[in-house]
C-alpha positions as CSV (number, residue, x, y, z in Angstrom):
1,M,102.2,121.3,107.6
2,S,102.1,122.6,104.1
3,I,99.0,124.6,103.2
4,L,97.8,125.5,99.7
5,L,95.1,128.2,99.4
6,A,93.1,128.7,96.2
7,T,91.6,132.2,96.1
8,R,91.8,135.6,94.4
9,D,90.6,137.4,97.5
10,T,93.5,139.4,99.0
11,E,91.8,139.9,102.3
12,L,91.2,136.1,102.6
13,I,94.8,135.5,101.9
14,N,95.8,137.9,104.7
15,R,93.5,136.2,107.1
16,C,94.9,132.8,106.2
17,H,98.4,134.1,106.7
18,R,97.4,135.2,110.2
19,A,95.9,131.8,110.9
20,V,98.9,129.8,109.9
21,S,101.7,129.3,112.4
22,A,105.2,130.4,111.5
23,E,106.4,126.8,111.2
24,H,103.9,126.0,108.5
25,H,104.2,127.0,104.9
26,L,101.3,128.7,103.0
27,E,101.2,128.9,99.2
28,V,98.5,130.6,97.1
29,A,97.0,129.6,93.8
30,D,94.8,132.1,91.9
31,S,93.1,129.7,89.6
32,V,91.8,126.1,89.6
33,P,94.4,125.0,86.9
34,G,97.1,126.7,89.0
35,L,95.8,124.9,92.1
36,S,96.0,121.5,90.3
37,A,99.6,122.2,89.1
38,K,100.7,123.2,92.7
39,I,99.0,120.1,94.2
40,R,101.0,117.9,91.7
41,A,104.2,119.8,92.4
42,S,104.1,120.0,96.2
43,A,101.6,117.5,97.6
44,P,100.3,119.9,100.3
45,S,98.9,118.5,103.6
46,V,95.9,120.8,103.6
47,I,94.2,122.5,100.6
48,L,91.9,125.5,101.3
49,V,89.6,126.2,98.4
50,D,87.5,129.4,98.1
51,A,84.2,128.3,96.8
52,E,84.1,131.4,94.7
53,M,86.7,129.7,92.5
54,L,84.5,126.7,91.7
55,A,81.8,126.4,89.1
56,P,78.4,125.1,90.3
57,P,77.6,122.5,91.3
58,I,80.8,123.1,93.4
59,E,80.9,119.5,94.8
60,Q,81.9,118.2,91.3
61,Q,85.0,120.3,91.1
62,A,85.7,119.8,94.8
63,G,85.6,116.0,94.2
64,Q,88.1,116.3,91.4
65,I,90.4,118.3,93.7
66,V,90.0,115.7,96.5
67,A,91.0,112.9,94.0
68,L,94.0,114.9,92.9
69,A,95.0,115.7,96.5
70,A,95.5,112.1,97.4
71,A,96.5,112.3,101.1
72,G,96.0,116.0,101.3
73,R,92.9,117.1,103.2
74,V,90.6,119.5,101.3
75,I,88.6,122.3,103.0
76,V,86.0,124.3,101.1
77,M,85.2,127.8,102.2
78,T,81.7,128.9,101.1
79,P,80.1,132.3,101.3
80,A,77.1,131.0,103.3
81,F,75.9,127.8,104.9
82,N,73.8,125.6,102.7
83,E,72.9,122.3,104.3
84,D,72.5,120.3,101.1
85,E,75.6,121.8,99.6
86,E,77.7,120.9,102.6
87,I,76.4,117.4,102.7
88,A,77.2,117.1,99.0
89,L,80.8,118.4,99.6
90,L,81.3,115.9,102.4
91,K,80.1,113.0,100.2
92,A,82.6,114.2,97.6
93,G,85.4,113.7,100.1
94,V,85.9,117.2,101.5
95,K,87.3,117.1,105.0
96,G,86.1,120.5,106.1
97,C,83.5,123.1,105.3
98,C,83.5,126.6,106.8
99,R,82.6,130.1,105.8
100,R,85.0,132.2,103.7
101,G,84.5,135.1,106.1
102,I,85.8,133.1,109.1
103,D,88.1,134.9,111.4
104,A,91.8,134.0,111.7
105,E,91.5,132.4,115.1
106,S,88.6,130.1,114.1
107,L,90.4,129.2,110.9
108,E,93.4,128.1,112.9
109,Q,91.1,125.7,114.8
110,V,89.7,124.4,111.5
111,L,93.2,123.7,110.2
112,S,94.3,122.0,113.4
113,V,91.2,119.7,113.6
114,T,91.4,118.8,109.9
115,Y,95.1,118.2,109.8
116,G,94.8,116.1,112.9
117,G,92.5,113.7,111.1
118,G,89.1,115.2,112.0
119,V,86.4,116.7,109.9
120,W,85.1,120.2,110.4
121,V,81.4,120.8,109.7
122,T,78.8,123.4,110.6
123,R,77.4,122.4,114.0
124,S,73.7,122.7,112.9
125,L,74.5,120.0,110.3
126,L,75.4,117.4,112.9
127,P,71.9,115.9,113.4
128,R,71.5,115.2,109.7
129,L,75.1,114.0,109.4
130,V,74.5,111.6,112.2
131,T,71.4,110.2,110.4
132,E,73.3,109.9,107.1
133,L,76.2,108.0,108.8
134,R,73.9,105.8,110.8
135,R,72.1,104.7,107.6
136,Y,75.4,104.0,105.9
137,A,76.6,102.0,108.9
138,E,73.4,100.0,109.1
139,A,73.6,99.2,105.4
140,Q,77.2,98.0,105.7
141,H,76.9,96.3,109.1
142,P,73.4,95.5,110.2
143,A,73.2,96.1,114.0
144,P,72.1,93.7,116.6
145,A,69.1,94.6,118.8
146,K,69.7,98.0,120.4
147,T,70.2,98.3,124.1
148,M,68.6,101.0,126.1
149,A,70.6,104.2,126.6
150,S,70.4,103.8,130.4
151,D,72.3,100.5,130.1
152,K,75.0,102.0,127.8
153,L,75.5,105.0,130.1
154,S,75.4,103.2,133.4
155,A,79.1,103.9,134.0
156,L,78.6,107.6,133.9
157,T,77.9,110.0,136.7
158,P,74.6,111.9,136.8
159,R,76.4,115.1,135.7
160,E,78.1,113.2,132.8
161,K,74.7,111.8,131.7
162,E,73.2,115.3,131.7
163,I,76.1,116.6,129.6
164,V,75.7,113.6,127.2
165,R,71.9,114.4,126.9
166,L,72.7,118.0,125.9
167,I,75.4,117.0,123.5
168,V,73.2,114.5,121.7
169,G,70.6,117.3,121.4
170,G,73.2,119.3,119.5
171,A,74.4,121.7,122.2
172,S,77.9,123.2,122.0
173,N,80.2,123.2,125.0
174,K,79.3,126.9,125.6
175,Q,75.6,126.0,125.6
176,V,76.1,123.0,127.9
177,A,78.1,125.3,130.3
178,S,75.3,127.9,130.3
179,A,72.6,125.3,130.8
180,L,74.4,123.6,133.8
181,D,75.9,126.8,135.2
182,I,79.5,125.5,135.0
183,S,82.6,126.6,133.0
184,E,83.4,125.4,129.5
185,R,86.6,124.0,131.0
186,T,84.6,121.9,133.3
187,V,82.4,120.7,130.4
188,K,85.5,119.7,128.5
189,G,86.8,117.8,131.5
190,H,83.5,115.9,131.9
191,L,83.5,115.1,128.2
192,S,87.0,113.7,128.3
193,N,85.9,111.3,131.1
194,V,82.8,110.3,129.1
195,F,84.9,109.6,126.0
196,Q,87.3,107.5,128.1
197,K,84.5,105.5,129.8
198,L,82.6,104.8,126.6
199,G,85.6,104.2,124.4
200,V,84.9,107.0,121.9
201,S,87.1,109.8,120.8
202,D,84.9,112.7,119.7
203,R,81.4,114.1,119.8
204,L,80.0,112.5,116.7
205,R,81.2,109.0,117.8
206,L,79.5,109.8,121.2
207,V,76.2,110.6,119.5
208,L,76.4,107.5,117.3
209,Y,77.3,105.3,120.3
210,V,74.3,106.6,122.4
211,T,71.8,106.3,119.5
212,D,73.1,103.0,118.0
213,G,74.4,101.2,121.0
214,R,77.9,100.5,119.8
215,P,81.1,102.4,119.3
216,A,81.1,104.2,115.9
217,T,83.7,104.0,113.2
218,G,84.5,106.7,110.7
219,A,85.8,110.2,110.6
220,A,85.9,112.4,113.7
221,V,83.9,115.6,113.5
222,A,84.6,118.7,115.4
223,R,82.8,122.0,115.6
224,K,82.6,124.8,118.1
């Protein structure tokens, strides 16, 4: 995986170097024009953009970078979470949003999920994102009459149903484990079974399946 980072922040550069495995290549651009030139020259797999480099409204420049990146997946690192801003960035085609102060270990997870075809967003944004995607899906493909959640989840065990209820409510794996007094590893095992039984591949598709009554299409979303 080739990674291109756009920033002037030395400390952020060092953190990114710690997050990137030895087999991956990290290149740095210290300006937006320099970033554009490096994208054209090397076609990186992932492009990390420090939002401090972008002029407001940042989603406009981010959209231009997305268009230039072609198959490259763009991640924007913002100084603080702003719900409207993050939604605007996702609509502009960005595949990941995280804070610029993120630690190296978490950044490694962001890169892994994003490079693997997923989308990384702030967990608290998921309810609104689900609503936005549902509206889009309904506009493109009007749904038949919805079935009751109990019918859709009849193949699940009582414990799996409880985990699904918590996930749909926005709980993280850690919060589910705490609520049910089980380990996070056990939660992950149950979720894998749920995904297999319902024919979905991630948490967002699970939420859309439960609320809409059919397997969801679109980008996978992951968040701790």
